[in-house]
C-alpha positions in Angstrom: 0.1 0.0 0.1 1.3 3.4 -1.0 1.9 5.8 2.0 0.3 8.9 0.6 -1.2 12.0 2.3 -4.7 10.7 1.0 -4.2 7.4 2.5 -3.0 9.1 5.8 -6.2 10.6 5.9 -8.5 7.7 5.0 -7.0 5.4 7.7 -7.3 8.2 10.4 -11.3 8.4 9.5 -11.6 5.0 9.8 -9.8 4.9 13.0 -11.3 8.2 14.5 -14.4 8.7 12.5 -16.3 10.5 15.4 -13.1 12.3 17.3 -12.8 16.0 16.1 -10.0 16.7 13.6 -10.6 20.6 13.1 -11.5 23.2 15.6 -12.3 26.6 14.2 -14.0 29.6 15.5 -16.4 31.5 12.9 -19.1 32.8 15.5 -18.5 33.6 18.9 -17.2 30.0 19.9 -15.1 27.3 18.5 -17.0 24.4 16.7 -15.6 21.0 15.8 -15.5 19.1 12.5 -15.0 15.2 13.1 -12.6 13.2 10.8 -15.4 11.6 9.2 -17.0 15.0 8.0 -13.5 16.3 7.0 -13.0 13.4 4.6 -16.4 13.8 3.0 -15.7 17.5 2.3 -12.1 16.8 1.0 -13.6 13.9 -1.4 -16.5 16.3 -2.4 -13.7 19.4 -3.3 -11.2 17.0 -5.1 -14.1 15.7 -6.9 -14.9 18.9 -8.0 -11.5 19.9 -9.0 -11.2 16.8 -11.5 -14.7 17.9 -12.9 -13.0 21.4 -13.6 -10.2 19.8 -15.4 -7.4 19.0 -12.8 -4.6 16.7 -13.8 -2.5 14.3 -12.0 1.0 16.7 -11.7 -0.9 19.8 -12.1 0.4 22.7 -9.6 -2.5 24.8 -7.6 -1.2 27.5 -5.5 -2.6 27.8 -1.9 -2.7 31.5 -0.5 -5.0 31.3 2.8 -5.2 32.2 6.3 -5.1 28.9 8.4 -8.5 27.4 8.8 -10.6 24.4 8.0 -10.7 25.0 4.6 -6.8 25.2 4.2 -6.6 21.5 5.0 -9.6 20.9 2.9 -8.1 22.5 -0.3 -4.8 21.0 0.3 -6.0 17.7 0.5 -8.5 18.1 -2.1 -5.9 19.0 -4.4 -3.8 16.1 -3.2 -6.3 13.4 -3.7 -6.5 14.5 -7.6 -2.5 13.4 -7.8 -2.2 17.5 -8.2 0.8 19.3 -6.3 -0.4 22.0 -3.9 2.3 25.0 -4.1 1.3 26.8 -0.1 2.6 30.4 -0.3 2.2 32.7 2.6 0.0 35.3 3.2 2.6 37.8 4.2 3.8 38.3 1.0 2.5 41.4 -0.3 5.0 42.3 -3.3 3.0 41.4 -6.4 6.8 40.2 -7.9 7.4 38.0 -5.4 3.9 36.4 -5.5 4.0 36.1 -9.3 7.6 34.9 -9.4 6.3 31.9 -7.3 3.2 31.1 -9.5 5.1 31.4 -12.8 8.0 29.3 -11.5 5.7 26.4 -10.4 3.2 26.9 -13.4 0.1 26.7 -11.4 -3.2 26.1 -13.5 -5.4 26.8 -10.6 -5.3 28.9 -7.1 -7.2 28.4 -3.9 -7.5 31.8 -2.0 -9.4 33.4 0.9 -11.2 36.7 0.6 -8.5 38.7 1.9 -5.9 37.1 -0.4 -8.0 37.4 -3.6 -7.0 41.0 -4.6 -3.3 39.8 -4.9 -4.3 37.3 -7.6 -6.6 40.0 -9.6 -3.4 42.2 -9.7 -1.2 39.8 -11.3 -3.7 37.3 -13.0 -3.0 39.0 -16.5 1.0 38.1 -16.2 0.1 34.3 -15.3 -0.7 32.4 -18.8 -1.0 29.4 -17.1 -3.5 30.3 -14.4 -7.0 29.3 -15.9 -8.8 29.5 -12.5 -9.3 31.1 -9.1 -11.4 29.3 -6.2 -12.3 31.7 -3.7 -12.6 30.0 -0.4 -15.3 32.4 1.1 -18.1 34.1 -0.7 -17.4 37.1 -2.6 -19.8 39.1 -4.6 -18.9 40.0 -7.2 -16.6 37.0 -8.4 -14.7 38.1 -11.5 -14.2 36.3 -14.8 -12.1 33.1 -14.0 -13.1 33.1 -10.8 -15.4 30.4 -8.9 -16.5 30.2 -5.1 -15.2 27.0 -3.4 -19.0 26.2 -2.0 -19.8 25.5 -5.6 -16.7 23.4 -6.4 -17.9 21.3 -3.7 -21.3 21.0 -4.6 -20.0 20.4 -8.1 -17.9 17.5 -6.7 -21.0 16.0 -4.9 -22.7 15.3 -8.3 -19.5 13.8 -9.8 -19.3 11.2 -6.8 -22.9 10.2 -7.4 -22.2 9.7 -10.9 -18.8 8.1 -10.7 -17.0 7.5 -7.7 -15.0 4.8 -8.8 -13.1 7.1 -11.3 -12.3 9.6 -8.0 -11.2 6.6 -6.0 -9.0 5.0 -8.9 -7.3 8.6 -9.1 -6.4 9.3 -5.6 -5.6 5.5 -5.1 -3.3 5.4 -7.8 -1.0 8.1 -6.7 2.7 6.9 -5.6 4.7 7.7 -2.8 7.2 9.2 -4.6 4.8 11.9 -6.6 5.1 15.4 -5.3 2.6 16.7 -2.9 4.3 20.1 -2.4 6.4 22.8 -3.6 7.4 24.8 -0.8 9.3 28.0 -1.9 12.3 29.2 0.3 12.0 33.3 1.4 14.1 34.4 -1.4 16.0 36.8 0.6 19.2 36.3 -1.3 18.4 35.3 -4.6 15.3 34.0 -6.3 13.4 31.8 -4.2 13.7 28.1 -4.8 11.0 25.7 -5.1 11.6 22.7 -2.5 9.8 19.5 -3.9 8.4 17.1 -0.8 6.8 14.0 -2.2 3.9 12.0 -0.2 6.5 10.0 1.3 8.8 12.7 2.6 5.7 14.0 4.5 4.3 10.4 5.5 7.7 9.2 6.5 8.3 12.3 8.6 5.1 12.2 10.5 5.9 8.7 11.2 9.3 9.9 12.6 7.4 12.5 14.9 4.9 10.5 16.3 6.9 7.8 17.1 9.1 10.4 19.0 6.1 12.9 20.5 3.6 10.5 21.0 0.4 12.5 20.4 -2.7 11.2 21.9 -6.2 10.9 20.3 -7.3 13.4 22.8 -4.7 15.8 22.2 -5.8 19.3 21.1 -3.2 21.3 19.4 -3.5 25.1 19.0 -1.4 26.0 15.6 -0.3 29.6 16.1 2.0 29.2 12.8 1.4 30.0 9.3 -0.2 26.8 7.9 2.5 26.9 4.8 5.3 27.1 7.3 7.1 23.8 7.1 6.9 23.0 10.9 3.5 24.1 11.7 2.4 22.1 8.4 3.7 18.8 9.1 3.4 18.8 13.0 0.3 21.1 13.1 -1.8 19.2 10.8 -0.4 15.7 9.4 1.0 14.6 12.9 -2.4 15.2 14.7 -4.3 13.6 11.7 -2.2 10.3 12.1 -2.9 10.4 16.0 -6.7 10.9 15.8 -5.8 14.4 17.8 -7.6 17.8 17.2 -6.1 20.8 15.3 -7.4 24.2 16.2 -6.8 27.1 14.2 -6.4 31.0 15.6 -9.3 33.3 15.1 -8.4 35.3 11.9 -9.0 38.8 11.9 -9.1 41.7 9.6 -5.3 41.7 9.5 -2.1 39.5 11.0 -2.0 41.7 13.8 -5.7 41.2 14.8 -4.8 37.4 14.4 -1.9 37.8 16.9 -4.2 39.5 19.4 -6.6 36.7 19.1 -3.9 34.1 20.4 -4.3 34.8 24.0 -7.8 34.6 24.2 -7.7 31.3 21.6 -5.6 29.8 23.9 -7.9 30.1 26.8 -10.4 29.0 24.6 -9.1 26.0 23.2 -7.3 24.7 26.1 -4.5 22.9 24.0 -2.5 20.2 25.3 0.6 21.4 23.1 1.3 24.2 20.9 3.8 25.2 18.4 5.8 28.2 18.7 9.2 30.1 17.0 11.5 32.1 19.4 9.8 35.6 18.6 6.4 34.4 20.0 7.6 32.6 23.3 9.5 36.1 23.5 6.4 38.4 23.3 4.4 35.5 25.6 7.3 36.2 28.3 7.2 40.0 27.7 3.4 40.1 28.5 3.8 37.9 31.7 6.7 39.8 33.0 4.5 43.4 32.4 1.9 41.9 33.9 3.7 40.9 37.1 5.3 44.4 37.0 1.8 46.2 36.9 0.8 44.3 40.4 3.8 46.4 42.2 7.2 46.1 43.0 6.9 43.4 46.1 4.9 41.0 43.6 7.7 41.5 41.1 10.2 40.9 43.9 8.4 37.6 44.8 8.1 36.6 40.9 11.8 36.8 40.4 12.7 34.8 43.9 10.4 32.4 42.6 12.4 32.0 39.1 15.6 31.8 40.7 14.2 29.2 42.8 12.9 27.0 40.0 15.8 27.9 37.8 18.0 26.4 40.3 15.7 23.2 40.9 15.2 22.4 37.2 18.9 22.8 35.9 18.9 21.7 32.4 15.9 19.7 32.4 17.3 16.1 32.2 18.8 16.6 36.1 16.1 18.3 37.5 15.8 18.1 41.1 18.8 15.9 41.2 21.4 15.7 44.3 21.2 19.0 46.5 18.5 20.2 44.5 15.7 18.5 45.6 16.1 20.3 49.0 14.3 23.3 47.0 11.3 20.9 45.9 8.7 22.2 48.6 9.9 26.0 47.9 9.3 25.1 44.4 5.6 23.7 44.7 4.9 26.7 46.9 5.9 29.0 44.4 3.9 26.8 41.8 0.7 27.4 44.0 0.8 30.8 44.8 2.1 32.3 41.2 2.9 29.8 38.4 -0.5 28.1 38.2 -2.3 31.2 37.9 -0.1 32.0 34.9 -0.6 28.6 33.3 -4.2 29.4 33.3 -3.9 31.9 30.9 -2.7 29.2 28.4 -5.6 27.0 29.0 -4.7 25.2 32.2 -3.8 21.6 30.5 -1.0 22.6 28.6 1.9 20.1 28.9 4.8 21.7 26.5 5.5 24.1 23.8 7.4 22.7 20.7 9.8 25.3 19.7 11.3 25.6 16.2 12.0 27.9 13.3 15.1 29.3 14.9 17.7 29.0 17.8 15.9 29.1 21.2 17.9 31.0 23.9 18.4 28.7 27.1 17.4 31.5 29.4 14.0 31.6 27.5 13.7 28.0 27.9 14.6 28.4 31.6 11.6 30.7 32.1 8.9 28.6 30.6 10.3 25.5 32.4 9.9 27.3 35.7 6.3 28.4 35.5 5.6 24.7 34.6 5.5 24.9 30.6 8.4 23.7 29.4 9.5 24.7 25.9 11.3 22.1 24.1 13.4 22.8 21.3 13.8 20.8 18.0 15.3 21.2 15.1 14.7 21.0 11.0 14.4 22.8 7.9 11.9 22.6 5.2 14.4 20.4 2.8 13.8 17.7 5.3 10.0 17.9 5.5 10.9 19.5 8.4 12.0 17.8 11.6 15.3 16.3 12.1 15.7 16.1 15.8 13.6 17.0 18.8 13.6 16.9 22.8 10.9 15.6 24.6 9.5 15.5 28.1 11.2 12.1 28.8 14.5 12.9 26.9 15.6 16.4 27.3 18.4 18.9 27.6 17.7 22.5 27.7 19.8 24.3 25.3 20.0 21.5 22.8 17.7 20.6 19.8 17.1 17.0 21.2 17.7 13.6 19.7 17.7 12.7 16.0 14.2 11.2 15.2 14.1 7.1 14.5 14.8 6.6 10.9 16.9 9.6 10.1 20.8 9.4 9.9 22.9 12.7 10.9 26.4 13.4 10.3 28.4 16.6 11.3 31.3 17.2 8.8 34.2 19.4 8.2 34.3 21.6 5.1 36.0 18.7 3.1 33.0 16.6 3.9 34.9 14.4 6.5 33.1 13.1 9.6 33.9 14.7 12.8 34.2 13.1 16.2 31.7 13.9 19.0 31.9 17.5 20.1 33.5 18.3 17.0 31.9 21.2 15.3 30.8 21.4 11.6 27.7 21.5 9.1 25.2 19.2 10.0 24.5 16.5 7.0 21.3 14.5 6.8 20.0 11.3 5.4 16.4 9.7 5.3 13.3 9.3 3.6 12.1 12.7 4.7 14.6 14.4 2.7 13.4 16.3 -0.4 13.5 15.0 -3.9 15.0 18.2 -4.9 14.6 22.2 -6.0 11.8 22.5 -8.7 13.3 23.4 -12.1 16.7 23.9 -10.3 19.4 20.9 -11.0 22.2 23.1 -10.0 20.9 24.3 -6.6 19.6 20.4 -6.1 23.4 19.1 -7.0 24.8 21.6 -4.7 22.4 20.7 -1.6 22.1 17.0 -2.0 25.4 14.7 -2.7 25.3 11.0 -2.6 22.0 11.2 -0.8 22.8 13.4 1.9 21.4 16.8 2.4 23.8 19.4 3.5 21.8 21.7 5.6 24.2 24.6 5.4 23.8 24.6 9.6 26.4 24.5 11.9 26.1 22.0 14.8 27.8 19.3 17.1 26.7 16.4 19.2 27.5 15.9 22.8 28.4 12.7 24.6 24.7 11.7 25.2 23.7 12.4 21.2 21.9 15.5 21.9 22.3 17.8 18.9 23.4 21.4 19.3 22.7 23.7 16.6 24.7 27.0 16.5 23.6 28.8 13.4 23.9 29.2 9.8 27.4 28.6 8.3 26.9 31.6 6.3 26.1 33.8 9.0 29.4 33.2 10.9 31.4 36.2 12.2 35.0 36.1 10.8 37.8 38.0 12.9 40.9 39.4 11.1 42.7 36.3 12.0 40.4 34.1 10.5 38.7 32.6 13.1 34.9 32.1 12.8 32.3 32.1 15.2 28.4 31.9 14.8 26.7 34.8 16.2 22.8 33.4 16.9 23.3 32.0 20.3 24.7 35.5 21.6 22.1 37.5 20.0 19.3 35.1 21.3 20.9 35.4 24.6 21.2 39.3 24.4 17.4 39.8 23.5 16.1 36.8 25.6 17.9 37.7 28.6 17.4 41.7 28.6 13.9 43.5 28.9 15.6 46.6 27.5 17.1 44.7 23.9 14.1 44.3 21.5 16.9 42.8 18.4 20.2 43.0 17.8 22.6 41.7 15.1 26.3 41.3 15.3 28.7 41.9 12.6 32.1 40.9 12.0 34.0 40.6 8.6 37.6 40.0 9.2 37.9 42.9 11.6 39.6 43.8 14.8 36.4 43.8 17.1 32.8 42.5 16.6 30.1 45.4 16.5 26.4 45.2 16.9 23.4 46.9 15.7 20.7 47.4 18.4 17.0 47.8 18.3 16.3 48.9 22.1 12.9 48.0 23.6 11.8 51.6 23.4 8.7 51.2 26.3 10.8 49.4 28.6 13.8 52.0 28.1 11.2 54.8 28.5 9.6 53.2 31.7 13.3 52.9 33.1 14.2 56.6 32.8 11.0 57.7 34.3 11.7 55.4 37.3 15.1 57.4 37.7 13.8 60.5 37.2 15.6 61.4 33.7 14.3 62.1 30.4 15.8 60.9 27.0 15.8 64.6 25.9 18.4 65.5 28.3 22.2 64.6 28.0 21.9 62.5 31.3 19.2 60.7 30.2 20.8 59.7 27.2 23.8 58.9 28.7 22.0 56.9 31.2 20.1 54.8 28.7 23.2 54.4 26.7 25.2 52.8 29.9 22.2 50.4 30.5 22.3 49.1 27.3 26.1 48.6 27.6 25.6 47.1 31.1 23.4 44.4 29.6 26.1 43.3 27.2 28.6 43.6 30.2 26.7 40.8 31.9 28.5 38.4 29.8 32.0 39.7 30.0 34.3 38.8 32.7 33.2 39.3 35.9 29.6 39.8 34.7 26.8 37.4 36.0 27.0 35.4 33.0 30.7 35.3 32.3 31.6 32.5 30.7 28.7 31.6 28.1 30.4 33.3 25.3 34.0 33.7 24.2 34.7 37.6 24.7 36.1 38.6 21.4 32.7 37.9 20.1 30.8 39.9 22.1 30.2 43.5 20.4 32.9 45.9 21.5 30.9 49.0 19.5 27.1 49.1 19.6 24.9 51.2 16.9 21.6 52.1 18.6 18.7 51.7 15.8 15.4 53.9 15.9 13.6 51.1 13.6 13.2 47.5 14.4 13.7 44.8 11.8 10.5 43.8 10.3 9.2 41.7 7.5 7.6 45.2 6.2 11.0 46.9 5.7 12.3 43.2 4.4 14.9 42.9 7.4 12.9 40.1 8.8 12.1 37.0 6.2 8.5 35.3 6.4 10.1 32.9 9.3 10.9 36.1 11.3 14.6 35.6 10.8 16.9 38.1 10.1 17.9 38.9 6.6 21.7 39.6 7.5 23.1 40.7 4.0 20.1 43.5 3.5 20.6 44.4 7.1 24.2 45.2 6.4 23.5 46.9 3.0 21.2 49.4 4.8 23.1 50.1 7.8 26.8 50.2 5.9 27.5 53.5 7.2 26.4 52.9 10.7 28.6 49.5 10.8 31.8 51.6 9.3 31.1 54.2 12.0 31.5 51.7 14.7 35.1 51.1 13.6 36.1 54.7 14.0 37.7 56.1 17.3 34.7 58.4 17.9 31.9 55.4 17.0 33.4 52.8 19.1 32.2 54.7 22.1 28.6 53.9 23.0 27.8 57.8 24.0 28.9 58.6 20.4 26.6 61.6 18.9 24.6 58.9 16.5 23.5 56.8 19.5 22.4 60.0 21.4 20.5 61.2 18.7 18.3 58.1 18.4 17.9 57.8 22.2 16.9 61.5 22.1 13.8 60.2 20.0 12.4 57.9 22.5 10.4 61.1 24.0 
């Protein structure tokens, strides 16, 4: 039997027909749709697509917010033997969207109401695009558009007349057939289309289920975009294979409104687990700390003592409560009853843990969530691997690591010549398994560079410890390079600085064969203003500017010799000069990509003059005039 995504749904619908698969909030409360009903709607939509002429191997773009019909649309496409091309709703530039549809040769597009205008704007430049299917009712529809409900009704008629033909189509899909073409962010060159087959997905789902062990009574709230590889595989198909439920975030008129709905939706859906990325986790932490501060100095001091006690008791997770640490257990339980349990209620009250992915996760951030009783366990993967390669679990975890490699996947650590490095050796992470992509769509050159002798060269730097836990250090291409040629990954330092300081919003380190490392730093404006006010100072005065800049300098100095976090990083890679920025790195200014990772080349290009200034005697001082002017604008 071919192990395909349609077969996965069929098997689960037979095993768990009455379990809720999809939870969506369209009115005042969430409503659940069971597996059997989801399968019926998928069949109808898929049959309708077949009747509209969709053939095996055709490509269809899917541009929509995460919702029930996202799943129905993808599976309906896949039941036809066609290929889904999921595209982020965050892509607003017409040229970027047009490239993806042209390059993949999409014959159809399935879009939500909020996205249909993007397709209309470029439709005349898309010769392959024959039909746009709009998920929501839109009045009026334009020529070449059809409502999804009409496609479903059409499919119902087809199934009544010729179900055998429909069944023959989906049952004829091979494991090696493409399921998705997922495009990279394209921040440094044209996006690459990652071809993931049905078996790439089903293999990774099996590997993930064997590691995480989801249960049929679990509820997962997927706060990530559904085209995101992590949210897609783990959010949809791992839950589907396990008979569990997937809840979508209530969408609003904008992405910001949807983000504001997340805390409310957490309380409403009471998830067992949810997927996150560091940017989201940091916002959760900041909101928790802000709420504590608003209760007054005594509450804030009690919270800090509780955190310190829990940090000491939990250690790195695997050694929690061992040795002399067990003496702290009664105090930890007391703090949990007084403080942490109340915080967990805001997450629904039954959350077992987060799963973190998408970027490096600062260990300080992990310790915080572990302390309040919601461990955030990091994993590692990339879209080219469908995407999960390793993961921490409640049973086996080390904070700061990316966990152990999933069963059925091989991982090597290689030097620049491709030779295996011993345990502890730092090199490129190289992967082999059934989850590894088929290649890049219409890009043989990039495929040959990335997959060699069946091994996927990830471009990520990492190492294994003596217990088999994988540590990911960052992208090879992001390395800092000193004037003597020594190299170092900046990402762990950057995560530590932003995660460990309430006054640093974002930071990017830079060193390109220079005598010292520099930093572009975005201050947390509200927190810095509040601190100045508490000191009786104003950013409009020279005294206030100096105090604010010295505070930022002191936050970095915590990691130097004599600081409270000394020894975490080699001193030479900590920034010796800092440029304070007035604008943050965002998707809108193209300094973050769609997965909220910094686009380093673009940032360096834009701030080249500020970086050059940091290598002058005047610029090296954090009290330089450029920084003072930026701070003065806090008022």
